[in-house]
Structures are given as structure tokens and as C-alpha cells.
KEKE-3310 file (N, C-alpha, C; in steps of 0.2 Angstrom, whole numbers, plus 5000, padded with zeros to 4 digits):
npx = (5004:5003:5012:5009:5014:5008:5001:4992:4978:4973:4959:4962:4969:4982:4997:4999:5010:5013:5014:5004:4996:4988:4976:4975:4977:4965:4958:4967:4965:4951:4952:4960:4951:4941:4948:4946:4955:4960:4965:4979:4989:4993:5004:5011:5024:5037:5050:5052:5055:5064:5066:5079:5080:5084:5085:5072:5070:5078:5081:5089:5097:5102:5117:5116:5102:5101:5108:5101:5089:5094:5098:5086:5079:5087:5085:5071:5071:5078:5070:5061:5051:5042:5049:5042:5034:5043:5049:5038:5035:5046:5046:5034:5038:5048:5054:5059:5054:5060:5066:5054:5046:5055:5057:5044:5041:5050:5045:5033:5038:5044:5033:5027:5035:5048:5065:5073:5085:5085:5074:5079:5089:5083:5084:5097:5103:5101:5104:5119:5130:5138:5130:5118:5123:5128:5116:5110:5119:5116:5102:5103:5110:5102:5103:5098:5095:5106:5115:5110:5112:5126:5127:5121:5130:5141:5137:5134:5147:5154:5147:5149:5163:5164:5157:5166:5177:5173:5169:5181:5188:5180:5181:5195:5193:5184:5192:5202:5195:5191:5203:5208:5199:5200:5213:5213:5203:5211:5221:5215:5206:5209:5224:5226:5219:5227:5240:5239:5244:5257:5259:5263:5276:5292:5302:5310:5301:5302:5307:5298:5286:5284:5282:5271:5261:5262:5256:5244:5238:5239:5229:5218:5216:5217:5210:5197:5201:5210:5202:5193:5203:5207:5196:5194:5206:5203:5192:5198:5208:5199:5193:5205:5208:5198:5203:5209:5223:5229:5223:5227:5241:5240:5234:5244:5254:5249:5249:5263:5266:5271:5263:5250:5249:5249:5237:5228:5231:5227:5214:5208:5212:5205:5192:5192:5195:5185:5174:5178:5177:5164:5158:5165:5162:5148:5147:5150:5160:5178:5186:5176:5172:5184:5186:5174:5176:5186:5180:5176:5187:5194:5206:5215:5228:5228:5216:5218:5229:5222:5214:5225:5229:5218:5219:5231:5227:5218:5226:5231:5239:5241:5230:5235:5249:5248:5243:5253:5263:5261:5264:5256:5248:5246:5258:5253:5239:5241:5248:5238:5229:5236:5238:5224:5221:5230:5225:5211:5202:5198:5188:5186:5199:5200:5190:5196:5207:5201:5196:5207:5214:5205:5205:5218:5218:5209:5217:5228:5222:5217:5230:5235:5226:5227:5240:5239:5230:5236:5247:5241:5235:5247:5252:5242:5244:5257:5255:5248:5257:5267:5260:5258:5271:5275:5268:5272:5285:5289:5284:5293:5305:5302:5301:5314:5320:5314:5319)
npy = (4994:5011:5025:5041:5058:5070:5087:5096:5105:5107:5108:5119:5127:5124:5118:5101:5088:5072:5054:5044:5029:5023:5018:5028:5046:5052:5044:5045:5058:5058:5050:5059:5069:5063:5062:5074:5084:5096:5093:5100:5097:5082:5070:5057:5046:5043:5038:5049:5051:5060:5064:5060:5050:5053:5054:5063:5064:5070:5069:5070:5060:5059:5052:5046:5043:5035:5024:5020:5016:5006:4996:4993:4987:4976:4969:4966:4959:4948:4942:4935:4942:4946:4956:4967:4970:4972:4984:4993:4993:4999:5011:5017:5017:5026:5042:5052:5062:5061:5048:5041:5044:5039:5026:5021:5024:5015:5003:5003:5001:4988:4980:4981:4972:4974:4970:4972:4979:4985:4994:5002:5008:5018:5029:5036:5046:5044:5030:5023:5017:5006:5001:4997:4988:4978:4974:4968:4957:4950:4947:4939:4928:4923:4927:4939:4944:4942:4950:4962:4964:4965:4976:4986:4985:4990:5003:5009:5009:5017:5029:5031:5033:5045:5054:5053:5059:5072:5077:5077:5087:5098:5106:5111:5118:5128:5135:5140:5149:5158:5163:5169:5179:5187:5191:5199:5209:5215:5220:5229:5237:5239:5242:5254:5264:5264:5267:5280:5288:5289:5297:5310:5310:5316:5306:5292:5277:5261:5246:5235:5241:5250:5240:5234:5244:5246:5234:5235:5246:5241:5231:5238:5247:5239:5227:5223:5221:5211:5200:5199:5195:5183:5175:5175:5168:5156:5151:5151:5141:5130:5129:5125:5113:5105:5100:5085:5081:5091:5089:5076:5078:5087:5078:5069:5076:5079:5066:5064:5073:5074:5071:5073:5065:5052:5051:5053:5041:5031:5034:5032:5019:5012:5014:5008:4994:4990:4991:4983:4971:4969:4968:4957:4947:4946:4940:4946:4946:4945:4954:4963:4968:4974:4985:4992:4995:5004:5016:5022:5028:5043:5049:5052:5046:5035:5029:5026:5017:5006:5002:4999:4988:4979:4976:4968:4958:4952:4946:4936:4939:4941:4950:4957:4957:4965:4977:4981:4986:4999:5006:5014:5009:5004:4993:4984:4982:4976:4964:4958:4956:4947:4936:4933:4929:4918:4909:4908:4916:4929:4939:4940:4944:4956:4963:4964:4971:4983:4987:4988:4999:5009:5010:5014:5026:5034:5035:5042:5054:5059:5061:5071:5081:5083:5089:5100:5109:5114:5120:5130:5138:5143:5150:5160:5166:5171:5180:5190:5194:5199:5210:5218:5220:5228:5239:5243:5246:5259:5266:5263:5267:5281:5284:5281:5292:5303:5300)
npz = (5000:4996:5003:5010:5012:5022:5025:5036:5044:5061:5072:5080:5072:5070:5062:5056:5052:5044:5041:5031:5026:5011:4998:4989:4986:4988:4997:5008:5011:5015:5027:5035:5036:5044:5055:5060:5054:5043:5027:5019:5010:5001:4997:4988:4994:4985:4974:4962:4945:4933:4915:4913:4922:4935:4953:4962:4975:4989:5003:5018:5030:5047:5054:5066:5067:5056:5061:5072:5066:5058:5067:5073:5062:5061:5073:5072:5060:5064:5073:5064:5057:5042:5029:5024:5035:5045:5040:5040:5054:5060:5053:5059:5072:5073:5077:5069:5056:5043:5042:5044:5033:5023:5025:5024:5011:5005:5010:5003:4989:4991:4993:4981:4974:4972:4976:4992:4992:4979:4982:4992:4984:4977:4985:4986:4993:5006:5009:5008:4994:4998:5009:5002:4994:5003:5008:4997:4995:5006:5004:4993:4998:5007:5020:5027:5039:5047:5040:5041:5055:5055:5048:5056:5067:5061:5056:5069:5075:5067:5068:5082:5082:5075:5083:5095:5089:5086:5099:5105:5098:5101:5112:5111:5099:5103:5112:5104:5096:5105:5110:5099:5096:5108:5107:5095:5100:5110:5102:5093:5101:5114:5115:5106:5114:5125:5121:5117:5127:5125:5114:5115:5120:5118:5114:5108:5106:5113:5103:5104:5108:5097:5087:5092:5091:5077:5073:5078:5072:5059:5059:5062:5051:5040:5043:5038:5024:5026:5030:5019:5010:5016:5015:5001:4998:5003:4996:4983:4986:4988:4975:4968:4974:4968:4957:4951:4951:4959:4971:4974:4976:4987:4997:4998:5003:5016:5021:5023:5034:5051:5063:5060:5048:5053:5060:5050:5042:5051:5054:5041:5038:5048:5044:5032:5035:5043:5034:5024:5031:5034:5021:5015:5025:5022:5011:4999:4984:4985:4977:4973:4985:4990:4980:4983:4996:4995:4993:5004:5009:5013:5009:4995:4989:4997:4994:4980:4982:4987:4976:4967:4974:4973:4959:4959:4968:4959:4950:4958:4969:4987:4999:5010:5007:4995:4999:5007:4999:4996:5007:5015:5024:5041:5050:5059:5055:5043:5046:5053:5043:5034:5042:5044:5031:5029:5039:5035:5041:5037:5039:5052:5057:5050:5057:5070:5066:5063:5075:5083:5076:5079:5093:5094:5087:5095:5107:5102:5097:5109:5116:5107:5109:5122:5123:5115:5121:5133:5127:5119:5129:5135:5124:5122:5134:5132:5122:5128:5138:5130:5125:5137:5141:5131:5133:5146:5145:5139:5150:5161:5156:5156:5169:5173:5167:5174:5187)
capx = (5000:5007:5013:5008:5015:5002:5001:4985:4977:4968:4953:4965:4973:4989:4999:5002:5013:5014:5013:4998:4996:4981:4977:4975:4977:4958:4957:4970:4961:4945:4954:4962:4944:4938:4951:4946:4960:4959:4971:4982:4993:4994:5009:5014:5031:5040:5055:5050:5061:5064:5067:5086:5080:5088:5080:5070:5070:5085:5081:5095:5096:5108:5120:5113:5095:5102:5111:5095:5084:5097:5098:5079:5078:5091:5082:5065:5072:5081:5064:5058:5046:5043:5053:5038:5031:5049:5049:5032:5035:5052:5043:5029:5041:5053:5053:5061:5050:5063:5066:5048:5044:5059:5055:5037:5042:5054:5040:5029:5042:5045:5026:5026:5038:5055:5070:5074:5091:5083:5070:5084:5093:5079:5086:5104:5106:5100:5107:5125:5131:5140:5124:5114:5127:5128:5109:5109:5122:5112:5096:5105:5113:5097:5105:5097:5095:5113:5118:5107:5115:5132:5127:5120:5136:5146:5135:5135:5154:5156:5144:5153:5170:5163:5156:5172:5182:5170:5169:5188:5190:5175:5184:5201:5191:5181:5197:5206:5191:5191:5210:5209:5194:5203:5219:5210:5200:5216:5225:5211:5202:5213:5230:5225:5218:5233:5246:5238:5248:5264:5260:5266:5283:5298:5307:5309:5298:5305:5305:5293:5280:5283:5280:5264:5257:5261:5252:5237:5236:5237:5223:5212:5216:5217:5207:5192:5204:5213:5197:5192:5209:5207:5190:5196:5211:5200:5188:5203:5211:5194:5193:5211:5208:5194:5207:5212:5231:5231:5220:5231:5247:5239:5233:5250:5258:5246:5251:5270:5266:5273:5258:5243:5249:5247:5230:5224:5231:5224:5206:5206:5213:5200:5186:5193:5195:5178:5169:5179:5175:5156:5157:5168:5158:5141:5146:5152:5166:5183:5188:5171:5173:5190:5184:5169:5179:5190:5176:5175:5193:5194:5213:5216:5233:5227:5211:5221:5233:5218:5213:5230:5230:5213:5222:5236:5223:5215:5232:5233:5242:5237:5227:5240:5255:5246:5242:5259:5267:5260:5267:5252:5244:5250:5260:5249:5234:5244:5250:5232:5226:5240:5236:5218:5222:5233:5220:5205:5198:5200:5183:5187:5205:5198:5186:5201:5211:5197:5195:5214:5215:5200:5208:5225:5216:5207:5222:5232:5218:5217:5236:5236:5222:5230:5246:5237:5226:5240:5251:5237:5235:5253:5253:5238:5248:5263:5253:5246:5263:5270:5256:5259:5278:5276:5264:5275:5292:5290:5283:5299:5310:5300:5302:5321:5322:5312:5324)
capy = (5000:5017:5029:5048:5063:5075:5093:5097:5109:5104:5113:5125:5130:5122:5113:5095:5084:5065:5050:5040:5024:5022:5016:5034:5052:5054:5040:5048:5065:5056:5048:5065:5073:5059:5063:5081:5088:5099:5092:5105:5094:5075:5068:5050:5046:5038:5041:5051:5051:5064:5060:5057:5045:5056:5054:5069:5064:5072:5069:5068:5057:5060:5046:5043:5041:5029:5019:5017:5013:4999:4992:4991:4983:4970:4966:4963:4954:4942:4939:4932:4945:4948:4962:4973:4971:4975:4991:4997:4994:5004:5018:5019:5019:5031:5049:5056:5062:5059:5041:5038:5044:5035:5018:5020:5023:5009:4997:5003:4998:4981:4977:4981:4967:4975:4967:4977:4983:4990:4999:5006:5011:5024:5034:5035:5051:5041:5024:5023:5011:5000:4999:4994:4982:4973:4971:4964:4951:4946:4944:4933:4922:4921:4929:4946:4946:4942:4955:4968:4965:4967:4983:4990:4986:4995:5010:5012:5010:5023:5035:5032:5036:5051:5057:5054:5064:5079:5079:5078:5093:5103:5111:5115:5123:5134:5138:5143:5154:5163:5166:5174:5185:5191:5194:5204:5214:5219:5224:5234:5242:5241:5245:5260:5268:5265:5270:5287:5291:5290:5301:5317:5310:5317:5301:5286:5272:5254:5243:5231:5246:5252:5234:5233:5250:5245:5228:5237:5250:5237:5227:5243:5250:5234:5221:5220:5218:5204:5195:5197:5191:5176:5172:5174:5163:5149:5150:5149:5134:5125:5127:5122:5106:5101:5097:5078:5081:5095:5086:5070:5081:5089:5073:5065:5080:5078:5060:5065:5077:5069:5069:5073:5060:5046:5052:5052:5034:5027:5035:5029:5012:5009:5014:5003:4987:4988:4991:4977:4966:4968:4966:4950:4943:4946:4936:4949:4943:4949:4959:4968:4971:4979:4991:4996:4998:5010:5022:5025:5031:5050:5051:5050:5041:5028:5026:5023:5011:5000:5001:4995:4981:4975:4973:4963:4952:4949:4942:4930:4941:4942:4956:4960:4959:4970:4983:4983:4989:5006:5009:5019:5006:5002:4986:4980:4980:4972:4958:4954:4954:4942:4931:4930:4925:4911:4905:4907:4920:4936:4943:4941:4948:4963:4966:4965:4976:4989:4989:4990:5005:5014:5012:5018:5033:5037:5037:5047:5060:5061:5063:5077:5087:5085:5093:5106:5113:5119:5124:5135:5143:5146:5154:5165:5170:5174:5186:5195:5196:5204:5217:5221:5223:5234:5245:5245:5248:5266:5269:5261:5272:5288:5284:5282:5299:5307:5299)
capz = (5000:4995:5009:5008:5017:5022:5029:5038:5050:5066:5074:5083:5066:5070:5056:5058:5047:5046:5035:5031:5021:5008:4991:4985:4990:4990:5003:5014:5013:5019:5033:5039:5038:5049:5062:5062:5051:5036:5023:5015:5004:5002:4992:4988:4995:4981:4970:4956:4940:4927:4909:4914:4927:4941:4958:4965:4983:4991:5010:5022:5037:5051:5055:5072:5065:5052:5065:5076:5062:5056:5073:5074:5057:5062:5078:5070:5055:5068:5076:5059:5054:5035:5028:5024:5042:5048:5038:5043:5061:5061:5051:5064:5079:5072:5079:5064:5050:5037:5043:5044:5026:5019:5026:5022:5004:5004:5011:4997:4984:4992:4992:4974:4971:4971:4981:4997:4990:4974:4985:4995:4979:4975:4990:4987:4998:5013:5010:5003:4990:5002:5013:4998:4991:5008:5009:4991:4996:5011:5001:4988:5002:5012:5027:5028:5046:5049:5037:5045:5061:5054:5046:5062:5071:5057:5057:5076:5076:5063:5072:5089:5081:5073:5089:5099:5086:5087:5106:5107:5095:5102:5117:5108:5094:5106:5115:5099:5093:5110:5110:5093:5097:5114:5104:5091:5104:5113:5098:5090:5105:5121:5114:5104:5119:5130:5118:5116:5132:5123:5108:5116:5122:5113:5115:5104:5110:5112:5097:5105:5108:5090:5083:5094:5088:5070:5072:5080:5066:5053:5060:5062:5045:5035:5045:5033:5018:5027:5031:5012:5007:5018:5012:4994:4997:5005:4990:4978:4987:4987:4968:4966:4976:4964:4952:4954:4952:4965:4977:4976:4979:4994:5002:4999:5008:5023:5024:5025:5040:5056:5067:5056:5043:5056:5062:5043:5040:5056:5053:5035:5039:5052:5040:5026:5038:5045:5028:5020:5035:5033:5014:5014:5029:5020:5005:4993:4982:4988:4973:4973:4992:4990:4976:4986:5002:4994:4992:5011:5011:5010:5007:4988:4988:5000:4990:4974:4984:4988:4969:4964:4977:4970:4953:4961:4970:4954:4947:4962:4975:4994:5001:5014:5003:4990:5002:5010:4994:4995:5012:5018:5030:5047:5050:5063:5051:5037:5049:5055:5037:5032:5047:5042:5024:5030:5043:5032:5045:5035:5041:5060:5058:5048:5062:5075:5064:5064:5083:5085:5074:5082:5099:5094:5085:5101:5111:5099:5097:5116:5117:5104:5112:5129:5123:5112:5125:5137:5122:5117:5134:5135:5118:5124:5140:5129:5118:5133:5141:5125:5125:5143:5141:5126:5136:5152:5144:5139:5157:5164:5153:5158:5176:5174:5165:5179:5192)
cpx = (5004:5007:5012:5010:5010:5004:4994:4984:4972:4963:4956:4969:4980:4991:5002:5004:5014:5014:5007:4998:4988:4982:4977:4976:4970:4957:4960:4967:4955:4947:4956:4955:4941:4941:4951:4951:4958:4965:4973:4986:4994:4998:5011:5021:5034:5045:5053:5056:5059:5066:5074:5086:5084:5083:5079:5071:5077:5085:5087:5093:5102:5111:5117:5106:5096:5104:5105:5091:5087:5097:5091:5077:5081:5087:5075:5066:5074:5075:5059:5052:5047:5045:5048:5035:5037:5049:5044:5032:5040:5049:5039:5033:5046:5050:5055:5057:5053:5064:5059:5045:5048:5057:5048:5037:5045:5049:5035:5032:5043:5038:5024:5030:5046:5059:5071:5080:5089:5079:5074:5088:5090:5080:5093:5107:5105:5104:5113:5126:5133:5134:5120:5117:5127:5121:5108:5112:5118:5106:5098:5107:5107:5099:5104:5097:5102:5117:5116:5110:5122:5132:5125:5126:5141:5144:5136:5142:5156:5154:5148:5160:5169:5162:5162:5177:5179:5170:5176:5190:5185:5179:5190:5198:5188:5187:5201:5202:5192:5197:5211:5205:5197:5209:5217:5207:5206:5220:5221:5207:5206:5219:5230:5224:5223:5239:5246:5242:5255:5265:5263:5273:5288:5304:5305:5306:5302:5303:5299:5286:5279:5280:5272:5259:5256:5256:5245:5234:5235:5230:5217:5211:5214:5213:5202:5195:5207:5208:5194:5197:5209:5201:5191:5201:5208:5196:5193:5206:5206:5193:5199:5211:5203:5197:5210:5219:5232:5228:5224:5238:5246:5238:5239:5254:5255:5248:5259:5271:5267:5267:5251:5243:5247:5240:5226:5225:5227:5216:5204:5207:5207:5193:5186:5192:5188:5173:5171:5177:5168:5155:5159:5164:5151:5141:5148:5159:5172:5185:5183:5171:5178:5188:5179:5171:5183:5186:5175:5182:5193:5201:5214:5221:5231:5221:5214:5226:5228:5215:5218:5231:5224:5216:5227:5232:5220:5220:5234:5237:5238:5235:5232:5246:5254:5246:5249:5264:5267:5263:5263:5248:5248:5252:5256:5243:5236:5245:5243:5228:5229:5238:5229:5217:5225:5229:5213:5200:5199:5195:5184:5194:5204:5194:5191:5205:5208:5197:5202:5215:5211:5203:5214:5223:5213:5212:5227:5229:5218:5224:5237:5233:5225:5236:5244:5234:5231:5245:5247:5236:5241:5254:5249:5241:5254:5261:5251:5252:5267:5267:5257:5266:5278:5273:5269:5282:5293:5289:5289:5304:5308:5302:5310:5323:5320:5317:5331)
cpy = (5006:5021:5036:5052:5068:5081:5095:5102:5106:5109:5119:5129:5129:5117:5107:5091:5077:5061:5045:5035:5024:5020:5023:5040:5054:5050:5043:5054:5063:5054:5054:5069:5069:5060:5070:5086:5090:5098:5098:5103:5087:5073:5061:5051:5040:5042:5043:5052:5056:5060:5057:5052:5047:5056:5062:5069:5065:5073:5067:5065:5057:5053:5042:5040:5035:5023:5016:5013:5006:4994:4989:4986:4976:4966:4962:4958:4947:4938:4935:4935:4946:4955:4968:4975:4975:4983:4996:4998:4999:5011:5021:5021:5024:5038:5054:5056:5059:5051:5038:5038:5040:5028:5017:5019:5017:5003:4997:4999:4990:4977:4977:4976:4968:4972:4973:4982:4987:4995:5004:5011:5017:5030:5034:5041:5049:5035:5023:5017:5005:4997:4995:4987:4976:4970:4966:4957:4947:4943:4938:4927:4920:4923:4936:4948:4947:4949:4962:4970:4968:4975:4988:4991:4991:5002:5013:5013:5016:5029:5036:5035:5043:5056:5059:5059:5071:5081:5081:5085:5099:5109:5115:5120:5129:5138:5142:5149:5160:5167:5171:5180:5190:5195:5200:5210:5218:5223:5230:5239:5244:5245:5252:5266:5269:5268:5278:5291:5293:5295:5308:5316:5311:5313:5295:5280:5265:5251:5238:5235:5248:5246:5233:5238:5248:5239:5231:5241:5246:5233:5232:5245:5245:5227:5218:5218:5212:5199:5193:5193:5184:5172:5170:5168:5156:5147:5147:5142:5129:5123:5124:5114:5102:5098:5090:5078:5085:5092:5080:5073:5083:5084:5069:5069:5079:5071:5060:5069:5072:5066:5068:5067:5053:5045:5050:5044:5030:5028:5031:5021:5008:5009:5008:4996:4985:4987:4984:4971:4964:4966:4959:4945:4942:4942:4939:4947:4948:4955:4965:4972:4976:4985:4995:4999:5004:5016:5026:5029:5038:5052:5048:5045:5035:5025:5022:5017:5005:4998:4997:4988:4977:4972:4968:4957:4948:4944:4937:4932:4941:4949:4960:4962:4965:4977:4986:4987:4996:5010:5014:5016:5003:4995:4982:4977:4975:4965:4954:4952:4947:4935:4928:4927:4918:4906:4904:4911:4927:4941:4945:4945:4955:4967:4968:4971:4983:4992:4991:4997:5011:5015:5016:5025:5037:5039:5042:5054:5063:5064:5070:5083:5088:5089:5100:5111:5117:5123:5131:5141:5146:5151:5161:5170:5174:5180:5192:5198:5201:5211:5221:5224:5229:5240:5248:5248:5255:5269:5268:5266:5279:5289:5285:5289:5304:5307:5302)
cpz = (5000:5002:5006:5014:5016:5027:5030:5044:5055:5068:5077:5078:5066:5065:5059:5052:5049:5039:5036:5025:5018:5001:4986:4989:4992:4997:5009:5016:5017:5026:5038:5041:5044:5056:5064:5059:5044:5032:5019:5008:5006:4996:4993:4989:4990:4977:4963:4951:4935:4921:4909:4919:4933:4947:4961:4972:4985:4999:5013:5029:5041:5053:5061:5071:5061:5056:5069:5072:5059:5061:5074:5068:5058:5067:5076:5065:5059:5071:5071:5056:5046:5034:5028:5031:5046:5046:5040:5050:5063:5059:5056:5070:5078:5074:5074:5058:5044:5037:5041:5037:5022:5019:5024:5014:5002:5005:5005:4991:4985:4991:4985:4970:4970:4977:4986:4995:4984:4977:4988:4990:4976:4980:4991:4992:5005:5014:5005:4999:4994:5006:5008:4995:4996:5009:5003:4992:5001:5008:4996:4992:5007:5019:5029:5035:5049:5046:5040:5051:5060:5052:5052:5066:5067:5057:5064:5077:5073:5066:5078:5088:5079:5079:5094:5096:5087:5094:5108:5104:5097:5107:5114:5103:5097:5109:5110:5097:5099:5111:5105:5094:5103:5111:5100:5094:5107:5108:5094:5094:5111:5119:5111:5109:5124:5127:5116:5121:5130:5117:5109:5119:5116:5114:5110:5108:5109:5106:5098:5105:5101:5086:5085:5091:5080:5069:5073:5074:5060:5053:5060:5055:5039:5037:5040:5027:5020:5028:5024:5009:5009:5015:5004:4993:4999:4999:4984:4979:4986:4979:4965:4967:4972:4959:4955:4955:4958:4971:4979:4979:4986:4999:5003:5004:5015:5025:5026:5032:5046:5060:5064:5051:5047:5058:5055:5041:5045:5055:5046:5035:5043:5048:5035:5029:5040:5039:5025:5024:5034:5026:5013:5018:5027:5013:4998:4991:4984:4984:4973:4980:4992:4986:4980:4993:5001:4994:4999:5013:5008:5007:5000:4987:4991:4996:4983:4976:4984:4981:4966:4967:4975:4963:4954:4964:4965:4950:4952:4968:4981:4995:5005:5011:4998:4993:5005:5005:4994:5001:5016:5024:5035:5047:5054:5059:5046:5040:5051:5048:5034:5036:5045:5036:5025:5034:5040:5037:5044:5038:5049:5061:5055:5054:5068:5073:5065:5071:5085:5083:5077:5089:5099:5091:5091:5105:5108:5099:5104:5118:5114:5107:5119:5129:5120:5116:5130:5133:5120:5122:5135:5130:5120:5129:5137:5125:5123:5137:5137:5125:5131:5144:5137:5129:5142:5150:5143:5146:5161:5162:5156:5165:5177:5172:5171:5185:5191)
residu = (UNK:UNK:UNK:UNK:UNK:UNK:UNK:UNK:UNK:UNK:UNK:UNK:UNK:UNK:UNK:UNK:UNK:UNK:UNK:UNK:UNK:UNK:UNK:UNK:UNK:UNK:UNK:UNK:UNK:UNK:UNK:UNK:UNK:UNK:UNK:UNK:UNK:UNK:UNK:UNK:UNK:UNK:UNK:UNK:UNK:UNK:UNK:UNK:UNK:UNK:UNK:UNK:UNK:UNK:UNK:UNK:UNK:UNK:UNK:UNK:UNK:UNK:UNK:UNK:UNK:UNK:UNK:UNK:UNK:UNK:UNK:UNK:UNK:UNK:UNK:UNK:UNK:UNK:UNK:UNK:UNK:UNK:UNK:UNK:UNK:UNK:UNK:UNK:UNK:UNK:UNK:UNK:UNK:UNK:UNK:UNK:UNK:UNK:UNK:UNK:UNK:UNK:UNK:UNK:UNK:UNK:UNK:UNK:UNK:UNK:UNK:UNK:UNK:UNK:UNK:UNK:UNK:UNK:UNK:UNK:UNK:UNK:UNK:UNK:UNK:UNK:UNK:UNK:UNK:UNK:UNK:UNK:UNK:UNK:UNK:UNK:UNK:UNK:UNK:UNK:UNK:UNK:UNK:UNK:UNK:UNK:UNK:UNK:UNK:UNK:UNK:UNK:UNK:UNK:UNK:UNK:UNK:UNK:UNK:UNK:UNK:UNK:UNK:UNK:UNK:UNK:UNK:UNK:UNK:UNK:UNK:UNK:UNK:UNK:UNK:UNK:UNK:UNK:UNK:UNK:UNK:UNK:UNK:UNK:UNK:UNK:UNK:UNK:UNK:UNK:UNK:UNK:UNK:UNK:UNK:UNK:UNK:UNK:UNK:UNK:UNK:UNK:UNK:UNK:UNK:UNK:UNK:UNK:UNK:UNK:UNK:UNK:UNK:UNK:UNK:UNK:UNK:UNK:UNK:UNK:UNK:UNK:UNK:UNK:UNK:UNK:UNK:UNK:UNK:UNK:UNK:UNK:UNK:UNK:UNK:UNK:UNK:UNK:UNK:UNK:UNK:UNK:UNK:UNK:UNK:UNK:UNK:UNK:UNK:UNK:UNK:UNK:UNK:UNK:UNK:UNK:UNK:UNK:UNK:UNK:UNK:UNK:UNK:UNK:UNK:UNK:UNK:UNK:UNK:UNK:UNK:UNK:UNK:UNK:UNK:UNK:UNK:UNK:UNK:UNK:UNK:UNK:UNK:UNK:UNK:UNK:UNK:UNK:UNK:UNK:UNK:UNK:UNK:UNK:UNK:UNK:UNK:UNK:UNK:UNK:UNK:UNK:UNK:UNK:UNK:UNK:UNK:UNK:UNK:UNK:UNK:UNK:UNK:UNK:UNK:UNK:UNK:UNK:UNK:UNK:UNK:UNK:UNK:UNK:UNK:UNK:UNK:UNK:UNK:UNK:UNK:UNK:UNK:UNK:UNK:UNK:UNK:UNK:UNK:UNK:UNK:UNK:UNK:UNK:UNK:UNK:UNK:UNK:UNK:UNK:UNK:UNK:UNK:UNK:UNK:UNK:UNK:UNK:UNK:UNK:UNK:UNK:UNK:UNK:UNK:UNK:UNK:UNK:UNK:UNK:UNK:UNK:UNK:UNK:UNK:UNK:UNK:UNK:UNK:UNK:UNK:UNK:UNK:UNK:UNK:UNK:UNK:UNK:UNK:UNK:UNK:UNK:UNK:UNK:UNK:UNK:UNK:UNK:UNK:UNK:UNK:UNK:UNK)
# end
């Protein structure tokens, strides 16, 4: 039965939105009127296509919402419920209008005879390619419940890692912004008022004071120009990085940086290992799993290295040995992959490699932030100290002349 999104007014004139199933929009309007609502618009939730077969539906679902919905789908599928009932139940239980409407539309397409993976494919902005491919593998193997559980674990793990990184960077980001604002305020408002005392002195000011006055004047006179230049440089850099060659060089440069490079390698390796684990464990052929897993890697050289490794695997080489040739992946991960290939437990070793990289990444981020915060506080204190010294030095010299 098709699902319809509606916008209606209640007796108090308040707007209500929701999803209702029915054979037609007329039937849905009748049900709404029976509930005391005045329907304003009723539209079928379905993927509409243009002449170019491009999807019109562009709804976005937050990672946390997708994680929760996937876990609910896995739990109900494990209980043996038919997939259309699973979709309908999760749609009704969801508090997110986007999840509710999307799953209702997917249920409609499934009841029309489409496989679940094909129905999900009509909403690519919600369900990524890897998600849909894994579902398709589970349907073909008759292990949809197991695959859904693997997907739920994967989505939850990725969401947890994303939240940990965001939380770790939140406080340093706020501290940095406050430090910059305080410094700019001191140089543009406080310093000019204080240095007016020295304008009538017939004596050369100390070099530190002259440098502070010059910096303050530059910010006051050219501050807007500097901001425009920074915005322009950011836009220009973004346009340049749209070129594949420039983006490759930039990502390669980031990998060579001492600390940031290790963080980037660890994060992308954890994503790659966890994605390859779920695809290989769901019955996706290893070559296809490698090529699809490369899409979750954000760093271009590492992504290309996985593509080259897939070519070598097609020629008969091992996954671990093929990845090792690039030099981008951590030795621990490569050792676990080689061990899994030798023992026939590649999916388990990939899961262990992902967990190891995630723990190491968390520890390294905590260490970096633990060092960065006191350094930032010291830097801020140093700036304030320089400003105070630049103001006090002329006063000290004046006192010496008076004495």
C-alpha cells in the first residue's frame, strides 16, 4: 500500500505533518477529515524520476538516525518478521519524519515486488552504495537478518567514532576561537587607547612598543581587507583542490606530515578494515569488496593504493601483501590481514584490525588534544605578556628619566 506525506490543519489552526498509508490520496484525505483535520497537501512518498532518470527525493538522514533505524531493522528481522512488516514497524516507531517517510516509501516499493536493495537504491542520499550492496548480498545468500546486524554494528561503530572525534575537537576549537577573538580585541580596541599616552613623548619608543602599535594600526586599517583576502584565498584553494592532480598532491603532503599523517592513516585504515570486514563477511566477492571499500577512504593516495591492490589480488596476490606495497597502511593491520588470509579467518581479523586502529586513533587524538590545550593557553599567555611589556616599557623608561 502506498505511503503519503500530508500537511493538515487541526481545529485550533495548528499545522500537523505526518505519514499515512492508503490506496490513493483521496482515501488519505478522507481519513484525515475523519480525524478532524483539514488536509492542505497530500503527496505520495515515492522516488520520482525525470526524463534522465535522476532521483528527485533528496532527503538527508543523520548518521545517528540511520544507526538506530538499522539496529531496529536487524532486531525485527532476527525475530523472523517479514521484511515489509519490519519496515512498517520501524517507520511507525521512528521519531524522525525523514526516517519515517523514507522507510514507508521503501516498504511501498517492496510490496510492489522490488527486492529490498533495489528499493533502498531509490534513495541514494539516505542509503550509501555500500549499505545497499551489503543488503543485496544478504538477500542473495538468504542471510538478511545476519547482514542487517552486521550493518547495524558497522553504522553504530562509525557513528561512535565520529562522535568521539567531534567531542575531542570541540573544546580546543572553542578555546582557539576565544583566544583569537581576545587577541584581536586587545590589539584593535585596548592597545590604541593605552598608547595614546605615549603620543606626546619626545622620545623614541622601544622597538617592542613600536611593533605593537604597527600591528594594531594594521589590524584597524586593513582588518576588513585581510578578512576578504582570507575568504578569497579559501575559495581559491577549494577550487584548486577540485582538480584531481592538485587534490592528490595535497593529500600526499598531509600523509607526510609527522603527526597529522598518522592520524589520517589510522582513521582511513579503520574505516577501510571495518567496511571490508562487513562486505567480505556478507558474501560479497573479495575483489568487489575491495573496490567498494576503497570508496570510504577520504585520502586519495590511500584510495588509489587500495585500487592498485585489488588489481594485484585479481592476478593472484594476497590482500595483505598487495596493500603493503603502498606503504600507507599500518604494519599491525597488514599483519592481521595476512594472518587472516593464512588461517581462512579474514573477516574476523579485519574486524580486529578495525578495533585496534580505532583504539589507537582514540588514544592518539586524546594525546594530541592533551598537549594542544596547554600549548594554546601558554601561547595566549605569551601574547598577553608581550602586549603588557610593550605598554610598560615606555613607562619604565620615563620613570628612569624622571629619576
